[in-house]
C-alpha positions as CSV (number, residue, x, y, z in Angstrom):
1,R,21.0,157.6,89.6
2,L,22.7,156.9,92.9
3,G,23.3,153.5,94.6
4,I,24.8,153.2,98.1
5,L,25.6,149.7,99.5
6,E,26.5,149.9,103.2
7,I,27.0,147.8,106.3
8,T,24.5,148.7,108.9
9,T,23.4,147.6,112.4
10,P,20.6,145.1,112.3
11,R,17.6,145.2,114.5
12,G,15.7,142.2,115.9
13,V,17.1,138.8,116.7
14,L,20.4,139.2,114.9
15,A,21.3,142.4,116.8
16,P,22.9,140.8,119.9
17,F,25.0,138.3,117.9
18,Y,26.0,141.1,115.4
19,R,27.2,143.3,118.3
20,V,29.4,140.5,119.7
21,W,30.8,139.6,116.3
22,F,31.2,143.1,114.8
23,D,32.2,145.0,118.0
24,R,34.5,142.4,119.5
25,V,35.6,139.7,117.0
26,V,36.1,141.8,113.9
27,P,38.5,144.4,115.6
28,L,40.4,141.5,117.2
29,L,40.9,139.9,113.8
30,G,41.9,143.2,112.4
31,K,44.8,143.4,114.9
32,V,46.1,139.9,114.2
33,L,45.6,139.5,110.4
34,P,48.1,141.1,108.0
35,G,46.6,144.2,106.5
36,G,43.6,144.1,108.8
37,D,44.1,147.6,110.2
38,A,40.8,148.9,108.7
39,Y,38.8,146.3,110.6
40,T,39.9,147.8,113.9
41,Y,37.9,151.0,113.3
42,L,35.2,149.7,111.0
43,P,32.6,149.0,113.8
44,A,32.9,152.6,115.1
45,S,32.6,153.9,111.5
46,V,29.4,151.8,110.9
47,R,27.9,153.1,114.2
48,R,28.4,156.7,113.1
49,F,26.8,156.1,109.7
50,P,23.1,156.9,109.5
51,A,20.6,154.1,109.9
52,P,18.9,153.1,106.6
53,D,15.7,155.1,107.3
54,A,17.7,158.2,108.4
55,L,19.9,157.9,105.2
56,A,16.8,157.7,103.0
57,E,15.4,160.9,104.7
58,L,18.8,162.7,104.2
59,L,18.8,161.8,100.5
60,E,15.3,163.1,100.1
61,R,16.1,166.3,102.0
62,H,19.1,166.9,99.8
63,G,17.4,166.7,96.4
64,F,17.0,163.1,95.5
65,E,13.7,161.5,94.6
66,G,12.4,158.0,94.3
67,V,14.5,157.1,97.3
68,R,14.2,153.5,98.4
69,Y,16.2,151.0,100.2
70,R,16.3,147.3,100.9
71,T,18.1,145.4,103.6
72,F,19.9,142.0,103.0
73,A,21.7,139.4,105.2
74,G,19.3,139.8,108.1
75,G,19.5,143.6,108.1
76,I,23.3,143.8,108.2
77,V,23.6,145.3,104.7
78,A,21.4,148.0,103.1
79,L,21.2,149.1,99.5
80,H,19.8,152.6,98.8
81,V,18.8,153.7,95.3
82,A,17.7,157.2,94.3
83,E,17.7,159.6,91.4
84,T,18.3,163.3,91.0
85,R,15.3,165.6,90.5
86,N,16.8,166.7,87.2
87,G,16.3,163.2,85.9
């Protein structure tokens, strides 16, 4: 069994607010907070990660079955669950 919890880019009404927060405010906080270096590159990393439907397709293509996902927090977080074909 596989579980993947990821930050993703929401669609719909939250998208513009998310872009301002995640692309501008989060990296700025990463620069000024102690130990916040990871937050300066996190938005770019999230943009490169596959969207939830694309990740589900990749998992199916690479041998997983029963692939499903659910989004939380207005589409900002996605949880994928799958199983190997061997059971």
